[in-house]
N, C-alpha and C positions, 0 to 999 in steps of 0.2 A: 772516726777516722780521720784524721787529720788535715787539713787542707792541702796541705806539702802531697800528702798522700793520691789526694786527689788529681791534682794538678799532674803528680807523675804518671799517671794512668790514664786519664784521659787529653791532655793539650790542656795548652794555658788558658785560665775562664776569669774573666773579670767580672767582679762584682760590680753594681753598681748602685747609686744610695735614694736615685731616681726611680718610684713605682709609675709602671706605666697608670694611664688616665682608668679609670675607673675601678681601681684598685683597691686594697683595704688599706687605711692610713697605717703608716709605717712599714710596708710590704718592699722588700727588694728585691729586684729585679735581675738576674742572672740573664747576662747573655753569650753566645756565641762569639770569641773574636773571625770578624771575616764573615759573620753573618748578622742576621737579623730577627733569627729564631730561638727559642728559650731552649731548644732539645739539641742534642749534641750532632755535630754533623756527620754524615755517613761517611765509613771508610773504604777505603780500596783493600782487596787480599792482602798486600804488604803492614796493614795499618797505618796507612795514610792517612788523613783526612782529606777527603773528596771535595773541593773547590766547586760550591753550585751556579748551575750554568744562568744565567742570565737570563731574567724574566720574558717569555716572548706578548711581545706588544700586542701582536695578529691576539694571541690567545688570552691576554688578557681584558681586551676590549670585549671581544666574546664569550666572556667568561657567562656575565648577566645579561645578554642576550640569548635566547635560546632559539629564537624565530629563525633570526639572522645567521646562529650558528647552524641552522637545520638547511636554510638556502644557498648558504653560499657558494657549498658545489657546484646547485642546479646552476645560479647566475652565474656563475667562472664560464662552466659548460656554453651558457647562452651567447656566453661572449665571444664564442669561438665560432661555434654553428649558427649561430640568426645571421651572423655577415654572410659565409661562407651560403645559404640558402637563398638567402636574398640577392645574392651575384648569379646563383643559378639559376633560379623560379621565380626569379621577381619579390617583388614587396602586395600586390592585389590581394586575389581571389586564389581558390585552390587552382596550381599549375598545371594547363592539361596531360604535361609530363610525367607528374604523377598519378595518374587516373588510370583506371582500371575500366572497362567496356563488361557490364557484369550483366545487364540487359539481354545481349544478342547472347549469352550462351543460356540464361534461366529460359528465354523465349524458344531456345533451341531444344531444351529439355522439356518443355510444356509441349513441343510438337511432336516429341518423341514419346511422353506419357500419352499422348491423345493416339498416337498410331499403331501404339502397343499391347494398348491399355487390353485388348480382348485374344492374346497371343503371348503375353509374357507371364509364367511360371507365378512371378511374384504375385501378379495381379490375379488369376486364376485360380490359385490355391492360398492364397493367405488375402487379399485385405477384400475380395468378391466378397470373401466368406465372413470377414467384419463386416463390411457394409451393409452385408444382409443382414444379420443379428442386431445391426443398431437399429435397422430401418422395421423388424418385426417385433422387435422388444416395445420400440417406441408403440408403431400401430395398435398391440396387443392393449399396450395399458390404459392409452388413448379409446380404445373400441371399448374396454371392460367401463372404463367412467360414464361413457356417454353412456351406454345399456345400464350402467347403476343409477340415472339417475339424479334430476337435480337433489331430489329429496334425499337419496340414498347417499350421495357427496358430502351434504350438509350435515347430513345423523352424521356418519361413520366423522368428519370431522371434529363436528362438535363433541361429540364421547371423547376421543381421542381426546382433543384437548384439555378435556376436562380431566380424563384419566389422570392424562400427565402432570396437571397440575395441582392435582390430590385436591382432599375433600376443605371446605371453607370457599371463605369469601376469596379466596385463591386461583381457588380452579375454577370457582362460576367466573371469574372476571378472562381467564383464558379461554371458556367455552364463548363467554359473549363475542370474545373478538374474536372467533374464528366464526362465528353464527354472522356476523354482520360482514366480517370479509369478501364471505360466499356470498351472502345475498346481493351486496350492494355489486358482485360481478357482474350477474343475473339482472339486475336490474338496469344495468347502463347498456345489458343488450349484446355483449362479450364473455355469455356463457362456455360455449361450443369453444372458443380461443382460448380461455381460461384454462377449461380443458385439458388443449393439448398443450400448451406450457406447461400444465401442472405435470403431464406425462413423462416430459423430456425431460422436467426435473426430478420427477421421479426414480429413471434408470439412470442420469449421472449423476444424480447425487450419489445413489446406491455400487455405482464401477468409483465415483472417487473416496467414496470411503473404505472400501475393502482396500484399494491401492492405495489410500494413504495411511489406512493401518498399516499394512503389510511392509509398507515405505518405514514409517513410523517406529513399526518393532525393531527392524532390522536395525536402524540410525540408533535407536537406545542403548539397543544391544552390542553394539560393535560401535567402536573409537572410529576404527579404519574406516568402517561405512560411512559412518556419520561424517568424517571429512572428505568420504568422496561426494557426500548425495547433498551435502549444504553448498556448496560454489553453483547445482544445476538447480536448487529450489530457489536461490539466490536471484540467480537469470531466471527464475519462470516468472518470480513476483514482481521485477523490474520491468518485464515484456510485456508491453500493454497488448489489449484484447484480439486486439486485429492481426498482432503478429502470428499468433495460433490458425487464423483461419486460412493466410493462403496456401501455405503446403498442405494442408489439410483439404483446399478444397481440388490444388492438381491431384492429388491421391484418388480422392471420391466423389470428386464432384459436387456441383452443387446440391445439397438437398440435407434431409436429416441427418445423414452419417455422419458428414465435416462438421454440425452442429453438434452433436451428442460427445464427438471424440474431441473436437475443443473445449466442452464443456467439462470434460473430465479432465483435460491437463489442467487446462484453467483452475480448478478449484482443489486439484492434489494439495497443492503444500501447504495447505495451513492445516489439514489433517495430519500430514505426514510430520511437522514443524511440532506440533502441540501433543500429539502422543509420544513423538521422541524425549519432548522437554520434561510429561508427567514421569516418564520412566525413567529418568536419567534422578527427578527430584524425589524419588518413592525414600523415605527414612529409614537411611544406614542402618537404622536400632531395630526396627522391625522385619527389615529381610535378615539380620542377623540371627534373628528370634527363629525365624523362617527355619533359615541353613542351619542352626543348633540340633534344630529337630528332625533332622536327616533328609529335608525336602530335596528335591534334585531339580535342576535346571528351569523344566518345565512346570515343575506345582509349585519353585517359586516364585517364577509369569503367573501361573493362573491364578492361585491363591493370596500375592501379596503386591507384586505391581501393576497388576492392570489393577485389582478396587484399587489403591492407593491412587491411580492415572487418572479416573474415571472424572474428575470434574476437569481435568485439562483435556480428554478427550471428547464431553461433550462440546466443551465449548469448541473443541476443531472443529465439529459435528455444526455448532450453529456458523459458522465461518465458511466453511463447506460451502454450506447450503445459501448465504447471501452469495457468495462470489459466482456457482451455479445461476441463481437468478439471473445475477446481472450479465454472467455471457450471453446464459439463452435467450436472452434480449437481445443483444447484439448480434447475436448468431443467426436472427431474424435476416439478416443483409446475403445467407449464404441461403436461405428456403429452409430456414426451421421453424416456418409456422408461427402461428401462436400469437398472443399480444405484441410481441416484439416485431411482427410481420406487419399487425395492424398501427402500431407505431411507424414504423419508419415508412411505410405508403405513406400517412399521411402527414410526416412531415418536409416527404419529398413533395408535397404540393400546397407546403405550407397551409393545413390544413389544422388549425389549433385543436379544432372543439372535437373531432374524431382521434387525433392525438390525447387528447386530454381525455378523452373517453376509454381510451385502450392501457392509457398512462397509469388511471387510477387503479385499475384491479392487481397492475404491476406492484403498486405502491403497499394496497393494501395484502396480496399472498407476500409481501416481504415481510410487511409490521406482522402477521399472523404465524410464520413460520420462525422469524427473529425472535416473537415472546414467548413461543410454544419451547424452542428449543432453550433460550434465557431458564423459564421456569423449571425445566426439567434439572437446568445446571444446578440452579438454587435447591433444591430439593434433595438432588444427592448431596451437595455442599452441607446442609441440614441434618443429614443422616433422615428423613420422615417416615419409609418406610418403619424404621427401626424403631421409632420413640412411640409409633401409635398406638391406642391402646383400646378398648371397649369398644364401643360403635364405630369409631373412628377405625377401625383396623379392618371392619368389613371392607371399608372403603380403599384399600390398599393391597398389593401383592396377587393373588390370584382370581380370589372374589370379586376384587376389582374388576378384572379384565372380565369374569365369565358377566359379571352386571352388564358390562359394555356390549358383551354379544349379545347377552340375553335382548335387551334394549335397542339395537340394532336387529335383530330377527321379528321382533313383533312391531317397530315403524315404517320399514323399507321396502315389505313385501305388500301390503296391503295400500300403501302409498303409491307404488308403483303400477298397482291393479286398477286404481282409480285416478292416480296425476299421471298426465302424459309426463315422458321421458324429459323431454327438451325444455328448455324454460321457457313458461307461457308469456307468448308475445303482450299481451294484452297488462304483462307486469313490468314490461321493458320502457325506458323514459328517456327520449332523447336529448341527449346535452348540447350536442354540435352543434344545432342551427343557434341557441339563443350564446352559446360560448366565444361561435363567431360571431355574431353580432355583439357584443361586448365587447371586444377586441378588434372590431371594424369603428367603433364607437371608442374606440380608445385612442385607435389611430390617427381620427378625422379628431380627437381634443387635445391628446397629452402628450403623445408622440412628439407632434410639432408642432410648431407655434404656441404655442404658455407663453406669455408674458414675463418676461427677468429670468427665468428658470430655462424654456427655450423647448426642456420636452426629452422623452429620455434617447430617442433614435438624435436629435442632434446631439446630446451628449456622445451618445453610439458612434456620432460622423467623427465628433471632437477629440474623442479620447484614439479611436482609430490613426484620423491626420496628425493627430499634435505628437502623440506617443509610440503607436505602433508599427507607423511607415518611417517615423526618424532610429527609432532604435531599430531598426531592421537593415535599414541604407548604413546605419552604422557599422552595425553588428558583419554587413557584407561589405564595407569599406578598409574595414579594419587587412592588415598584412593578415594571410592564412597563419605564419609562423606566432606570430604575439598572441592569438588566441590557444594554438596548442602550449605554447608555453603560459598563458593565463593558468590552461588545465593540468598542466603540472604541477604549478605554483600551491595551487588552492585544492589539489589530491597529496602534497607532499606535506602541508601547512596540518590537514584534516586528518589522515590516515597513514601518513610515512612516504616511504618509498616505493612500497608495493602499489596505492593508491597512486602514485604521482604517474607510475608508469601506467597505468591500469587506465588510468583519465585521457592522457595525453594517445595513447595506443588510439581507445575507443576515438577520441577525438579525431585522430587522423586517418582514420579505417573510415569513417565517414567520406572525408574528400577522396580516399582512393576509390572508392566506389562509384562514386561521381553524381552524389545529391550533395554537393556543398551550400549551394546558396538555398535549395529550400528546406536543408538542413538549420539553416541559420533565421529565415524567417519563421519556422516553426520555437525553436530558440529563442527567438525576442519576443513571443506568444507568450513562449514559457514563463520567462524573465518578468515580465510585466503581470502576469497573474501569478507569479509567486509573491512579488512585490504589494501588489493587495491584498492577499491572501495573510499575509504577513502579517501586515501594518495591523489590517480589522481582525485578525485571529489572537495577539498580542494584545492590543487593545481591550478587547472581549472578555480574555482568557485572565486579566490582569482586574477587571471589574469585577468577574465571575467570582474570582479567588478570594478576593477582599469583600464583596457582599451576598450574601447569603441567598438572599430572596431572587437576586440576580440568577444567579447559580440554579436555581431552583427552576426560573420560570424555563431558563435555556436549555434544559434535562432531557425535558421530551422531543422538543424540536430537534435540536442535536441527534438522539435515536433515531427518528425523521429522517433526518436527513446523509446520513448514514449507512440505512437501509435501504434507501433509494438506489436502482440502477441508473448505470449513465445517460442512458436515453431520456430516461423522463427529467431531467435535470437541461434541456434540449430544449423542452416544450414553452415553459414562461420567456425561457431568453429570447427566441424567435418573438413571442407576443410583445414582448419590451423592447427587441433593440434593431430584432427585423435581421435578417443573417447576414453572417460579415464574422471578421477575426471579432470585433470586442463585442459578438455573443457569442463565442470560443471561449475569449478570453473570461464573460462573467459564467458560464456553467460552468467552466475547470475552479475560480476561487470559490462558486457556491459546495462545488464536488470535494474541492480541499479542506474548506472552514471548520467542518464538525474533527477533523484529527487534529488540528493545530491550534483551535480550543482545547481541546481536552488534555491534551500531553501539556500546554501553557497550564490550566491548571493543576492540574496535580503535582508538577516540580514546581512552584507555588506556592502550593499547600505543604511541601513535604521540608521547605524551609526551617529550620530550628526554631521554636515558638520563643526560647532563652535569646535567641539572636535579636530576632524581633522587639522583645520584650526591653533591653537593653537600652535597642535604637530608640527605642521609644520617650524611656525615662531618661536618657539624653537630650531628649527635645528636640528628635528627628519628626518632620512633619511627616504627612501622609502619603507626599511625592518623594522626599529624602530616602522612606523605609523604602517604598517602591526602586527608585531611581540607585539608593546606593547595598541594600541588602538582600531586598529578595530576588532582583534582576542577577546580581553577580552571583550568590549561590545556587541560583533555578538555571546558573546556564550552560550546564549538559541537558537539560530538558528541553531548554529552546534552542540546542542544535538538535536534539530529535526532531522536535516540529518543523525545525525549516526542512530536514533532509525530507519527510516525511510532507510537506507540504510539494517539494518539489518533485517527488515522484506523481504525486495524485495529479499533480496539475499540469504538467506533460502526459499523465496519460490521460487526462480528458480535453485538451487542448488537441489532440490525437482522433479523440472522437468529434471534435467541433470543424471535420473534415465534410460531414452530413448539411452543417448549416453556413459555410461558406468558408473555413478558416484556411484552405486553398494549402498550400506547402505541403508539407508530406504524408498530411489527412485526407489530402484529395486525391494523393498517388494514389493510397493504399486503397481508397474506395473507388475508385477509377481502375483498378486494376481489378477487385474482385468482381465491379460489376462487369469487363468489359472481357475478364480473361485473360486482362494482359500481366503475366504471371512474371516478366521480368520489370515494369516500373513498378507494382504491386511488392514484390517479395523484396526491392531495392530501398524501398519505402518502408518499408516491417524491418527488415538490420537496420537502416538508418535510424529510427525511433528507438530501437534498442541499444544501439550503440551511446545514443545523445543517454539516455536513460542513464546507462553504466558510467559513463563520461560525467552526468550532472549527482547523482549517486554520492562517486567516489570522492566527487571535491566537496561534501560535505557532510558527508557521515563521518565524525569524528571518531578515533580510537578513544577507549575507555581512557588509558590515561593521558588521553589531550585534549580533555573535555575543560 
C-alpha cells in the first residue's frame, strides 16, 4: 500500500532518518506528529486524534519509588490529623481523656463471680462438672502412675520408646533416652513431682490432640471454616501463656482444672494447623484415583487423606506435646503442682539449687518426648513397617506390641512385689547444696570485682542503666501519636493497609485500657532483646550456614534449647545476673535465639548455588558473597526470623516478671497471686495487643518480601 494512502487513513506521519539509541544500524524511527510515541495516537468516536495529556510530574516521580507511593496517603493523613491530635490531647504520654477505666469493671466482675459461684446455673451445671472431670482425670492418672511404681513406669517408658523407635540402633537409642530421663528424675528426688507433671501432661495432650484433630479436619475439608479458624489460631499463638490463666482462674479458681484447661487451649493450635496443612497438601492424583474408584467422602478421608497426612499429624503431635509441657510448667503459678511448682517455689526464694534439681527433670521429659515423637515421624516418612522382612518383621506391627505387653507383664509384677513403689531414698542425690555453694562462690568471685571485665552482675547493671533505662525513658517521652503513626507505617510497609490498621489500632487500644507507660517499659525490654537476638542469631546463622562443623556442633545445642520450657531459662540467668530487667532480657534472648539461628541457616542455604559460584568466579570475597549475594537473596527468610524473634522475645520478657522485669509481667504475676483480676487481666490484654502490633509490623506478606 502506498505512503499516500497510509497518510490519508491515519493522519500525517513523518519519517525521520535518525534511529533511536540502541537500534540496529540503518533503522529508521517513525514518530507521530504531536507525540513522542511510535504508536498511533488514540482516537475519539468522531475519528479525530486525541491530544495526549501532559505527564503528571508527581506520578512520574513516584513511579520508581513504590515504598514512597504506599506511604504518601498515610503521610498526607498524618499531616492533617497529627496537629489536631496534638492540639486536643497534647504531645506527651497517652492522654487521660482517651483512657477507659477497665480495672473497676473487671474487679466488679470478679466479685460477682465469687458471689454467684454457688448459685448460678452456668457454674452449677456446666463449669462445676467440667472442673470435677478435670480434677478426677488428673488424680486418676497420677494415682495409676504412683501405684504402678517406679519400676513399672520406667519399664513401660523404655518398652514404648523401643517399640516406637523400631528394631535396630535407633530403637535402642530411643529406649536409652527414656531410661536415662526417668532414672535421673528419681535420682534427683523428684519422682513424685515428675509423676504429677506426667499425669497432667497425659490428660492435657489427649484432649488437645482430639480437639486439634477435629478442628484440623474441619479446616482441611472446608475453606470457609479455615478462613474463620485461621485468625483465631493466630491470636492463640501470639497470646502469651499467662494470658490464658487469668480468665480461667476467674472461672475455675486456683487449682488443677484451671491449669489443665489453660494447657489444652495453649496446645491445640499446632495440632489443628498441621492437620489442616496435611489434609490440604494431599496428592491430588491419589485423591482423584480414589474418587474414580467410587469412594465416598468418608472413604476418601479414611483411606487416602488421613494416611497421606500422617507425617504432618505426627509433627503436630510433637509440637502439641512440647507446648503442653511448657504450659504445664507455667501453670504451676495457679496451683498445677508437679515439677513446675518446685521450680516456681525455688525461684521465689532465689534458691538456684532446688530450682535446678526440679528443672533438670523437666528438660529430660522434654527431650524424651521430643525424641520419641520425632522418631515416630521419621519411621512414618520412611515406611518402616511396610519394608520390614524376615526376623525384623517380628519386631513390627501387632507382634511387636504383643512382645512389649509380655515383657511388661514379666518384669513389673515381681518388681512391685520385691521393690517399693516409691523411689528409694538411698538412691537420691542432693544437688541443691553443692549448686547453691557454687552459686555463692561464683557471686563472690565472678559476679563482681573481676579486674578489667567487672563481672556478670556488673554487666547486667551497666546494661540496665546504659541501655534499658534510656530506651524506656525515650519511649515514654515520645508523643503518643508518633508511636501510633510509627506502628502504622511499619504495618503498611510490611503487610499493607490491613496490617497498618491492625498495628495502629492494637497500639492505640493499649493506651485506651490505661497501661501505656507499663507497656512501653515492656516494649523497651522486648526491643533490646530483639536487637541482641538478631545480632547473635544472624552472626551464628551465617557462620553455621558456611561452616559445616559449626552447624553440626550447634544442632544438638539448638535442639535442647528449643525443647526447654520457658521457666527453665530463668534459672541460669538468675545465677549469672541476679533478678532484674537484664536477667529477663537475657532469658528472652536464649529463648528466641534457636529459632532465629535455624531460620537464618535455612534461608542462606536455599540461595541458588549457581549464583554463589558466579559471584565467586568474579572474584568476590567471602564477605562480599555474604553481604551482596546471600543476605539479599535470603531476605524473606531473614524477615521471618525477625518476626519470630520479636514474638518469642516478647513472650519470654513477660515471663521475666518472675525475676523482676516489672511492667506488664509483674502485673500479670501480681494479678494471679493476689486475685486482682482488673490489674492482671488488663496487663494480659495489653501483652496480647503489643504482640499483635509487633507481629503485624514485622510479618511481611510474600509479595513484599
